One Martini backbone bead per residue (centre of mass of N, CA, C, O) as a GRO file, in nm:
protein
   44
    1MET     BB    1   0.217   8.400 -15.905
    2ILE     BB    2   0.429   8.500 -16.109
    3GLY     BB    3   0.250   8.718 -16.240
    4LEU     BB    4   0.215   8.893 -15.986
    5VAL     BB    5   0.513   8.956 -15.939
    6HIS     BB    6   0.564   9.087 -16.212
    7LEU     BB    7   0.360   9.315 -16.176
    8LEU     BB    8   0.485   9.439 -15.920
    9VAL     BB    9   0.763   9.501 -16.033
   10LEU     BB   10   0.667   9.689 -16.261
   11ALA     BB   11   0.523   9.893 -16.079
   12VAL     BB   12   0.773   9.978 -15.917
   13LEU     BB   13   0.948  10.068 -16.155
   14MET     BB   14   0.751  10.286 -16.262
   15ALA     BB   15   0.743  10.454 -15.998
   16THR     BB   16   1.061  10.508 -15.979
   17LEU     BB   17   1.125  10.571 -16.310
   18GLY     BB   18   0.913  10.772 -16.433
   19GLY     BB   19   1.064  11.053 -16.397
   20THR     BB   20   1.316  10.976 -16.575
   21SER     BB   21   1.187  10.782 -16.833
   22GLY     BB   22   0.869  10.771 -16.863
   23ALA     BB   23   0.831  10.452 -16.814
   24ARG     BB   24   1.062  10.336 -16.992
   25LEU     BB   25   1.201  10.004 -16.978
   26ASN     BB   26   1.300  10.020 -17.274
   27PRO     BB   27   1.583  10.135 -17.422
   28ALA     BB   28   1.501  10.119 -17.723
   29VAL     BB   29   1.264  10.314 -17.704
   30THR     BB   30   1.413  10.563 -17.603
   31ILE     BB   31   1.616  10.585 -17.836
   32ALA     BB   32   1.412  10.599 -18.070
   33LEU     BB   33   1.254  10.851 -17.974
   34THR     BB   34   1.497  11.041 -17.966
   35ALA     BB   35   1.583  11.010 -18.266
   36VAL     BB   36   1.301  11.085 -18.398
   37ALA     BB   37   1.146  11.304 -18.177
   38GLY     BB   38   1.288  11.428 -17.940
   39SER     BB   39   1.266  11.359 -17.653
   40PRO     BB   40   1.189  11.488 -17.370
   41ARG     BB   41   1.325  11.617 -17.099
   42PRO     BB   42   1.333  11.581 -16.780
   43THR     BB   43   1.202  11.761 -16.506
   44SER     BB   44   1.295  11.863 -16.159
   0.00000   0.00000   0.00000
């Protein structure tokens, strides 16, 4: 049951934040990709 709730929470977070962060939920990954590869800025 806990695993299912965790999966649903992650799915909702990815759906809501996907357009803003590219669905990267770990800030360390976003910072590292921006520093190394110059991650493209999302366009609205």
